[in-house]
C-alpha positions as CSV (number, residue, x, y, z in Angstrom):
1,M,0.0,0.1,0.2
2,S,1.9,3.0,-1.2
3,C,-0.7,4.9,-3.4
4,S,-1.1,8.9,-3.1
5,G,-4.8,8.3,-2.6
6,C,-4.6,6.4,0.6
7,T,-3.7,9.7,2.2
8,S,-5.3,12.2,0.4
9,G,-8.7,13.5,1.2
10,H,-10.6,16.1,3.0
11,E,-11.5,16.6,6.5
12,Y,-15.3,17.2,7.4
13,Q,-16.9,19.5,10.2
14,G,-19.4,18.4,12.4
15,S,-19.8,16.9,16.0
16,P,-19.7,13.2,16.6
17,E,-22.6,11.9,18.7
18,G,-21.5,8.4,19.5
19,K,-19.3,7.5,22.6
20,M,-15.8,5.6,23.2
21,V,-16.7,2.4,24.7
22,D,-14.3,-0.3,26.2
23,I,-15.1,-4.0,24.5
24,N,-13.4,-6.7,25.4
25,G,-10.1,-4.6,26.0
26,V,-10.5,-2.7,22.8
27,C,-11.4,1.0,22.6
28,C,-14.1,1.5,19.9
29,Y,-16.5,4.1,19.0
30,V,-19.9,3.4,19.1
31,G,-22.9,4.3,17.1
32,T,-26.2,3.8,18.9
33,P,-29.6,4.2,17.1
34,T,-31.9,6.1,18.6
35,A,-35.1,3.9,17.4
36,T,-35.4,0.5,18.9
37,H,-33.1,-1.9,16.9
38,D,-31.8,-5.7,16.7
39,P,-29.6,-5.9,19.9
40,R,-28.6,-9.4,18.2
41,K,-27.0,-7.6,15.1
42,A,-24.0,-5.3,15.0
43,L,-22.0,-3.4,12.2
44,I,-18.5,-3.2,12.5
45,F,-16.6,-0.4,10.8
46,L,-13.1,-0.7,10.0
47,T,-11.3,2.5,9.4
48,D,-9.0,3.6,6.8
49,M,-5.1,4.3,8.2
50,F,-6.4,7.4,10.0
51,G,-8.1,5.8,12.8
52,L,-10.5,7.1,15.2
53,T,-8.5,10.4,15.0
54,L,-10.3,11.2,11.8
55,R,-13.6,12.7,12.5
56,N,-14.9,11.8,9.2
57,N,-15.0,8.0,10.1
58,L,-16.6,8.9,13.3
59,L,-19.4,10.7,11.8
60,L,-19.9,8.2,9.3
61,V,-20.4,5.7,12.0
62,D,-23.2,8.1,13.2
63,D,-24.6,7.9,9.9
64,F,-25.1,4.4,10.0
65,A,-26.5,4.5,13.4
66,R,-28.9,6.8,12.3
67,K,-30.1,4.4,9.7
68,G,-30.8,1.9,12.6
69,Y,-27.6,-0.1,12.8
70,L,-25.7,-0.3,15.9
71,T,-22.4,0.3,14.6
72,I,-19.0,-0.5,16.4
73,A,-15.6,1.1,14.8
74,P,-12.8,-0.4,16.8
75,D,-9.5,0.8,17.4
76,Y,-7.8,-2.2,15.6
77,L,-4.8,0.5,14.9
78,N,-3.6,0.2,18.4
79,G,-3.8,3.9,19.0
80,D,-1.2,4.6,16.4
81,P,-3.2,5.6,13.4
82,A,-1.5,7.3,10.4
83,P,-0.7,11.2,12.1
84,P,-3.4,13.6,11.0
85,Y,-0.7,15.9,9.6
86,A,-0.3,12.9,7.0
87,M,-3.5,13.9,5.1
88,N,-2.2,15.8,1.6
89,N,1.1,16.2,2.5
90,P,3.8,15.4,-0.4
91,N,6.1,15.3,2.3
92,F,4.2,12.2,3.9
93,T,5.8,9.9,0.9
94,S,5.2,6.5,-0.1
95,D,8.0,5.1,1.7
96,M,6.9,6.5,4.9
97,V,3.2,4.9,4.0
98,K,5.2,1.6,3.7
99,A,6.6,1.9,6.7
100,W,3.7,2.3,8.7
101,V,1.9,-0.3,7.1
102,Q,4.7,-2.6,8.3
103,K,4.0,-1.8,11.8
104,H,0.4,-2.6,11.1
105,L,0.2,-6.2,9.4
106,P,-2.5,-8.5,10.3
107,S,-0.3,-9.9,12.9
108,V,-0.9,-6.9,15.2
109,T,-4.1,-5.4,14.1
110,R,-6.5,-8.5,13.6
111,P,-6.0,-9.3,17.2
112,P,-8.0,-6.6,18.5
113,V,-10.8,-7.0,15.8
114,D,-11.3,-10.8,17.2
115,K,-11.6,-9.3,20.6
116,V,-14.1,-7.1,19.7
117,V,-16.0,-9.9,17.7
118,Q,-15.7,-12.1,20.7
119,G,-16.8,-9.4,23.0
120,L,-19.8,-8.7,20.8
121,R,-20.7,-12.4,20.7
122,D,-20.3,-12.2,24.8
123,R,-23.1,-9.6,24.8
124,G,-25.6,-11.5,22.8
125,V,-25.1,-10.5,18.9
126,T,-25.6,-13.2,16.7
127,T,-25.3,-11.4,13.0
128,I,-22.4,-9.3,12.6
129,A,-22.1,-6.9,9.2
130,V,-18.5,-5.6,8.2
131,T,-17.5,-2.6,6.3
132,G,-14.4,-1.8,5.3
133,Y,-12.7,1.6,4.1
134,C,-9.1,1.5,2.5
135,F,-6.9,-0.1,4.9
136,G,-10.0,-1.6,6.6
137,G,-11.1,-3.4,3.3
138,R,-8.7,-6.1,3.5
139,Y,-9.8,-7.1,7.1
140,A,-13.6,-6.9,6.0
141,V,-12.8,-9.8,3.0
142,D,-10.6,-11.8,5.6
143,L,-13.5,-11.8,8.2
144,A,-15.7,-13.0,5.5
145,C,-13.3,-15.8,4.2
146,D,-13.2,-16.7,8.0
147,G,-17.1,-17.0,8.4
148,V,-17.3,-14.4,10.9
149,A,-19.1,-11.5,8.6
150,D,-22.5,-12.5,7.4
151,V,-22.6,-9.2,5.3
152,V,-19.6,-7.4,3.8
153,I,-19.3,-4.0,1.9
154,V,-16.1,-3.1,1.0
155,S,-15.2,0.4,-0.1
156,H,-12.0,1.4,-2.3
157,P,-9.8,-1.3,-0.2
158,S,-6.1,-1.2,0.0
159,Q,-3.9,-4.3,0.0
160,L,-5.8,-6.3,-2.2
161,V,-5.7,-7.8,-5.6
162,P,-8.3,-9.1,-7.9
163,K,-6.4,-13.1,-7.0
164,D,-7.4,-12.4,-3.4
165,F,-11.2,-12.9,-4.5
166,E,-10.1,-16.4,-5.4
167,P,-10.4,-17.8,-2.2
168,F,-13.1,-15.4,-1.0
169,A,-15.5,-16.8,-3.8
170,Q,-14.3,-20.5,-2.5
171,K,-14.8,-19.6,1.7
172,A,-17.1,-16.8,1.9
173,K,-20.8,-16.9,2.4
174,A,-21.3,-13.2,3.0
175,P,-23.0,-11.2,0.3
176,L,-20.5,-8.6,-0.8
177,L,-21.2,-5.1,-2.1
178,L,-17.6,-3.1,-3.3
179,E,-18.0,0.3,-3.8
180,M,-15.1,2.0,-6.3
181,G,-14.4,4.9,-8.3
182,D,-13.1,4.7,-11.6
183,Q,-10.3,7.0,-11.0
184,D,-8.9,4.4,-8.3
185,V,-5.2,3.8,-8.5
186,E,-4.8,0.8,-6.0
187,L,-7.6,-1.3,-7.8
188,T,-7.9,0.3,-11.4
189,V,-11.1,-0.1,-13.4
190,Q,-9.3,-3.1,-15.5
191,K,-8.6,-4.6,-12.0
192,Q,-12.1,-4.3,-10.9
193,E,-13.5,-6.4,-14.0
194,Q,-11.2,-9.2,-13.1
195,I,-13.1,-9.3,-9.6
196,D,-16.2,-9.0,-11.8
197,A,-15.0,-11.9,-13.5
198,I,-14.3,-14.0,-10.6
199,L,-17.5,-13.1,-8.8
200,G,-20.1,-11.6,-11.0
201,D,-22.9,-12.8,-13.3
202,G,-24.0,-15.2,-10.4
203,K,-20.7,-16.8,-9.9
204,Y,-20.7,-15.8,-6.1
205,A,-24.0,-17.3,-5.3
206,P,-24.6,-15.4,-1.8
207,G,-24.7,-12.2,-3.9
208,Y,-22.5,-9.6,-5.4
209,K,-22.6,-6.2,-6.8
210,R,-19.9,-3.9,-7.6
211,E,-20.2,-0.2,-8.1
212,C,-18.2,2.2,-10.0
213,W,-18.7,5.9,-9.4
214,P,-17.3,8.4,-12.0
215,G,-14.9,11.0,-11.3
216,C,-14.1,9.1,-7.7
217,A,-10.7,8.6,-6.4
218,H,-9.3,6.2,-3.7
219,G,-10.9,7.3,-0.7
220,F,-13.7,8.9,-1.8
221,A,-16.6,7.5,0.3
222,V,-14.7,8.6,3.7
223,R,-12.5,11.4,2.3
224,G,-14.0,12.7,-0.7
225,D,-14.3,16.7,-1.6
226,P,-18.2,17.3,-0.7
227,L,-17.4,20.6,-2.9
228,A,-16.7,18.5,-6.0
229,P,-20.1,17.4,-7.4
230,Q,-19.2,13.8,-8.6
231,E,-17.0,12.9,-5.3
232,F,-19.8,14.2,-3.3
233,E,-22.4,12.1,-5.5
234,G,-20.2,9.4,-4.8
235,K,-19.9,9.8,-1.4
236,K,-23.5,10.2,-0.8
237,G,-24.5,7.3,-3.6
238,S,-22.1,4.5,-2.0
239,F,-23.5,5.4,1.6
240,D,-27.0,4.9,0.2
241,S,-26.1,1.8,-1.7
242,S,-24.3,0.4,1.9
243,V,-28.0,1.0,3.6
244,A,-29.4,-0.5,0.5
245,W,-27.6,-3.5,0.8
246,L,-27.7,-4.0,4.5
247,R,-31.7,-3.4,4.4
248,K,-31.6,-6.6,1.6
249,Y,-29.0,-8.7,3.4
250,F,-28.9,-7.8,7.0
């Protein structure tokens, strides 16, 4: 993972409404619906490399909670997200991104996710959906392959290549929604079409859909420019599609 899109974007204004909660020893930002909701269901929100320090992530958790989903964003980066100054900073080089990734390999970042899953199970949660953005996209796919996730939404993932979806097709049982932009440099349109060839046209029986938003680059669903019409449309549209996917399968 070294693309410029991983550290580019816009930070949004707003006041997060959720709470920081300890779940099985892991700090989590939790958005709780105000309306009646099914306590046996939970949506795990896996952030980009900016983690819980980026207001955008917290506001997006709140958005899902408003739609009726108990939403939990675990600090699976162990209190060590990419620094805020990395965003749009040409001095935060691709080598620095690579160095950050090497400190956040699955051996240290997956255990907190598993602890939160177990903590939710202990609280009576029986059905888990996972939505992953950028860095979190890989983990969403892994959780489906491991039979943890019952529904999966992945938005402009990093650290994934089309070949990674071959074992997904064989192991996973979770319906998958893939939200992409046509300007993504991590998974280009050509690579997205290779994923379609693996999962599309009914090949992946649980359900598969890919959307590709015009004029949208890597990161658009969480850090897109709200003043750029196409990016705004992509961000809003990808969220609406995610909610529709959850309502259909979750």
